[in-house]
BALO-714422 format. One record per residue (C-alpha): x, y, z; residue number from 1. Coordinates in pm, 1 decimal, always signed. Layout:
u X	v Y	w Z	seq NUM
...
***
This chain:
u -1047.1	v +569.1	w +1793.8	seq 1
u -1286.9	v +481.4	w +1513.8	seq 2
u -1565.6	v +714.1	w +1617.6	seq 3
u -1309.4	v +957.8	w +1535.4	seq 4
u -1336.8	v +875.8	w +1111.2	seq 5
u -1492.2	v +1077.4	w +943.9	seq 6
u -1777.3	v +846.8	w +726.8	seq 7
u -1564.7	v +898.9	w +389.9	seq 8
u -1236.2	v +787.5	w +611.2	seq 9
u -1409.7	v +497.5	w +748.1	seq 10
u -1553.0	v +428.8	w +421.0	seq 11
u -1144.9	v +437.4	w +309.3	seq 12
u -1078.8	v +173.1	w +579.1	seq 13
u -1319.8	v -57.0	w +488.0	seq 14
u -1234.8	v -2.8	w +139.6	seq 15
u -915.2	v -67.1	w +131.7	seq 16
u -960.4	v -422.1	w +300.1	seq 17
u -1163.3	v -461.2	w -75.2	seq 18
u -859.0	v -311.5	w -227.7	seq 19
u -663.8	v -633.2	w -60.4	seq 20
u -897.3	v -865.6	w -128.3	seq 21
u -942.8	v -799.9	w -507.0	seq 22
u -561.3	v -817.0	w -540.5	seq 23
u -581.4	v -1122.8	w -369.5	seq 24
u -378.5	v -999.4	w -51.9	seq 25
u -416.5	v -1192.2	w +276.4	seq 26
u -395.0	v -868.4	w +483.4	seq 27
u -484.2	v -511.1	w +462.7	seq 28
u -98.9	v -284.5	w +424.7	seq 29
u -45.1	v +111.4	w +435.1	seq 30
u -91.1	v +27.8	w -1.5	seq 31
u -446.3	v -59.5	w +28.2	seq 32
u -511.7	v +239.4	w +234.5	seq 33
u -367.9	v +463.5	w -41.3	seq 34
u -497.8	v +289.8	w -307.1	seq 35
u -863.1	v +347.6	w -135.9	seq 36
u -751.3	v +676.6	w -79.5	seq 37
u -686.4	v +726.8	w -489.0	seq 38
u -1015.5	v +640.3	w -520.5	seq 39
u -1187.1	v +962.6	w -349.6	seq 40
u -1020.5	v +1195.9	w -556.5	seq 41
u -1178.3	v +1429.2	w -485.1	seq 42
u -1130.8	v +1407.5	w -97.1	seq 43
u -917.7	v +1633.6	w +59.8	seq 44
u -568.1	v +1497.1	w -3.5	seq 45
u -716.6	v +1310.7	w -242.2	seq 46
u -742.2	v +1585.5	w -492.2	seq 47
u -376.5	v +1610.2	w -426.6	seq 48
u -297.8	v +1246.0	w -554.9	seq 49
u -527.7	v +1290.2	w -833.9	seq 50
u -383.4	v +1607.0	w -987.0	seq 51
u -16.9	v +1417.6	w -929.2	seq 52
u -113.6	v +1144.1	w -1081.0	seq 53
u -131.7	v +868.4	w -871.6	seq 54
u -490.6	v +751.1	w -1008.5	seq 55
u -583.9	v +428.9	w -836.9	seq 56
u -451.1	v +258.2	w -1199.6	seq 57
u -127.9	v +397.5	w -1104.1	seq 58
u -142.5	v +249.3	w -773.9	seq 59
u -296.1	v -61.2	w -847.9	seq 60
u -26.6	v -123.4	w -1160.9	seq 61
u +242.0	v -13.0	w -889.7	seq 62
u +134.2	v -251.9	w -644.0	seq 63
u +103.1	v -585.7	w -915.6	seq 64
u +396.2	v -464.8	w -1134.4	seq 65
u +628.5	v -797.0	w -1125.8	seq 66
u +954.2	v -792.1	w -910.8	seq 67
u +1257.8	v -632.4	w -1087.5	seq 68
u +1478.9	v -966.2	w -1151.0	seq 69
u +1857.4	v -924.7	w -997.1	seq 70
u +2026.1	v -689.4	w -1193.6	seq 71
u +2373.5	v -776.2	w -1352.5	seq 72
u +2538.8	v -592.6	w -1057.7	seq 73
u +2359.2	v -809.1	w -845.7	seq 74
u +2471.7	v -1088.4	w -983.1	seq 75
u +2811.5	v -992.4	w -932.5	seq 76
u +2785.5	v -880.1	w -573.4	seq 77
u +2707.7	v -1193.4	w -500.4	seq 78
u +2965.3	v -1367.5	w -738.5	seq 79
u +3148.8	v -1186.7	w -449.6	seq 80
u +3012.1	v -1400.9	w -177.9	seq 81
u +3058.4	v -1763.0	w -392.8	seq 82
u +2682.5	v -1764.2	w -490.6	seq 83
u +2626.9	v -1821.5	w -835.7	seq 84
u +2242.2	v -1738.5	w -926.2	seq 85
u +2257.0	v -1876.0	w -1265.6	seq 86
u +2361.0	v -2179.2	w -1081.8	seq 87
u +2114.5	v -2169.6	w -787.8	seq 88
u +1819.3	v -2114.1	w -1046.9	seq 89
u +1905.8	v -2359.1	w -1232.4	seq 90
u +1926.7	v -2628.6	w -949.8	seq 91
u +1558.2	v -2498.9	w -788.4	seq 92
u +1414.8	v -2537.8	w -1172.4	seq 93
u +1574.5	v -2929.6	w -1179.9	seq 94
u +1497.9	v -3017.0	w -835.4	seq 95
u +1088.2	v -2817.9	w -874.4	seq 96
u +999.3	v -2704.0	w -1159.7	seq 97
u +1032.4	v -2472.6	w -1442.0	seq 98
u +967.4	v -2130.1	w -1254.5	seq 99
u +997.6	v -2240.3	w -931.0	seq 100
u +1176.6	v -1913.8	w -798.9	seq 101
u +905.3	v -1665.0	w -954.2	seq 102
u +628.1	v -1518.4	w -713.5	seq 103
u +362.3	v -1793.5	w -624.3	seq 104
u +12.5	v -1622.7	w -650.2	seq 105
u -108.7	v -1504.3	w -277.2	seq 106
u -366.5	v -1753.8	w -176.0	seq 107
u -727.1	v -1699.7	w -224.9	seq 108
u -922.5	v -1510.2	w +36.5	seq 109
u -1074.5	v -1757.1	w +272.6	seq 110
u -1473.7	v -1774.5	w +247.6	seq 111
u -1639.6	v -1940.9	w +560.1	seq 112
u -2047.4	v -2034.7	w +532.9	seq 113
u -2198.1	v -1798.1	w +838.0	seq 114
u -2557.7	v -1864.1	w +848.1	seq 115
u -2644.0	v -2022.3	w +528.2	seq 116
u -2459.5	v -1720.6	w +329.2	seq 117
u -2104.4	v -1748.4	w +228.9	seq 118
u -1904.8	v -1459.0	w +391.8	seq 119
u -1620.3	v -1281.7	w +356.0	seq 120
u -1262.9	v -1372.2	w +597.0	seq 121
u -1237.6	v -1082.1	w +757.8	seq 122
u -839.0	v -936.6	w +650.8	seq 123
u -573.4	v -847.9	w +928.5	seq 124
u -407.6	v -541.3	w +947.7	seq 125
u -83.9	v -490.6	w +887.7	seq 126
u +191.1	v -345.7	w +1192.0	seq 127
u +228.8	v -84.9	w +920.1	seq 128
u -85.8	v -52.2	w +850.7	seq 129
u -210.9	v -37.2	w +1206.1	seq 130
u +100.2	v +195.5	w +1275.1	seq 131
u -28.5	v +418.5	w +953.2	seq 132
u -436.1	v +490.9	w +1151.0	seq 133
u -223.4	v +619.8	w +1443.8	seq 134
u -93.1	v +861.7	w +1275.5	seq 135
u -350.3	v +980.2	w +1172.5	seq 136
u -470.1	v +989.4	w +1453.3	seq 137
u -171.5	v +1229.1	w +1519.9	seq 138
u -140.9	v +1414.6	w +1182.7	seq 139
u -541.3	v +1531.3	w +1310.8	seq 140
u -481.0	v +1651.7	w +1617.3	seq 141
u -146.6	v +1814.5	w +1491.6	seq 142
u -391.3	v +1979.7	w +1283.9	seq 143
u -587.3	v +2087.8	w +1532.6	seq 144
u -904.3	v +1902.2	w +1378.7	seq 145
u -1145.2	v +1707.3	w +1515.3	seq 146
u -1219.7	v +1465.9	w +1337.2	seq 147
u -1008.6	v +1209.2	w +1141.3	seq 148
u -1080.8	v +1238.6	w +766.6	seq 149
u -916.4	v +1091.9	w +425.8	seq 150
u -641.0	v +1379.2	w +479.2	seq 151
u -538.8	v +1205.7	w +775.6	seq 152
u -547.5	v +891.0	w +677.0	seq 153
u -353.2	v +981.9	w +340.9	seq 154
u -54.2	v +1142.7	w +579.9	seq 155
u -93.4	v +840.9	w +791.2	seq 156
u +64.0	v +659.3	w +516.3	seq 157
u +321.8	v +902.0	w +442.3	seq 158
u +579.7	v +736.3	w +608.2	seq 159
u +931.7	v +836.2	w +489.4	seq 160
u +1067.8	v +568.2	w +766.0	seq 161
u +863.8	v +299.5	w +550.7	seq 162
u +1085.9	v +159.0	w +335.2	seq 163
u +769.6	v -43.0	w +145.2	seq 164
u +586.8	v +226.5	w +60.5	seq 165
u +867.5	v +464.6	w -14.4	seq 166
u +918.3	v +216.6	w -279.6	seq 167
u +564.9	v +177.0	w -355.0	seq 168
u +606.0	v +551.1	w -465.8	seq 169
u +926.7	v +506.4	w -654.1	seq 170
u +777.6	v +289.1	w -915.0	seq 171
u +470.5	v +566.9	w -893.3	seq 172
u +734.6	v +859.1	w -974.5	seq 173
u +784.8	v +1029.9	w -676.3	seq 174
u +869.1	v +985.7	w -331.7	seq 175
u +660.8	v +1010.1	w +9.9	seq 176
u +807.2	v +1374.8	w +117.4	seq 177
u +700.7	v +1558.8	w -204.0	seq 178
u +394.4	v +1379.7	w -160.5	seq 179
u +330.2	v +1517.8	w +189.2	seq 180
u +443.6	v +1853.2	w +111.3	seq 181
u +222.3	v +1876.7	w -187.3	seq 182
u -57.8	v +1778.0	w +52.0	seq 183
u +6.5	v +1962.7	w +371.3	seq 184
u +60.9	v +2268.6	w +103.2	seq 185
u -252.6	v +2198.9	w -101.4	seq 186
u -500.9	v +2142.2	w +239.7	seq 187
u -332.8	v +2502.8	w +379.0	seq 188
u -443.4	v +2644.2	w +68.5	seq 189
u -790.4	v +2506.9	w +123.9	seq 190
u -804.8	v +2575.0	w +480.9	seq 191
u -723.8	v +2978.2	w +412.4	seq 192
***
């Protein structure tokens, strides 16, 4: 399938690995593909992201934002099941230390010695990222394009069924369906 990718789309896939590595993530997900696309603000589709304010900086901030703590509504719902969040946190911190329930930093990507040089370990693609890349092929075929470009990778990422990607776009102030509609409209205007 990768032989059908344009050079720029291949660069997006390679850059997605570097983006995941720079965020200290152990795998490449659709969010890393999105971040890599956003870095190519003049590429078809990516220009739409830039126009919508979905910049590399905004993507990175949305990806690194701390998870929202449980709100009072969440605490009330759990209390209905006999779970007291404050008590759980207190017990965990008594046993494991302050901040025990806070997110641990992801492990640093491993390096290994190869032929006298440090070589970075290849990060695997998540199932969601593989599906996004498969959708990019379908997007190209549906548009009757013979090559998979950056715009197709972006359309592949914009899966309205992927809750994690939908959450990322909510943090960016929009949703996947709206971005997809704008990308398709911009591509249509460019083709006309």
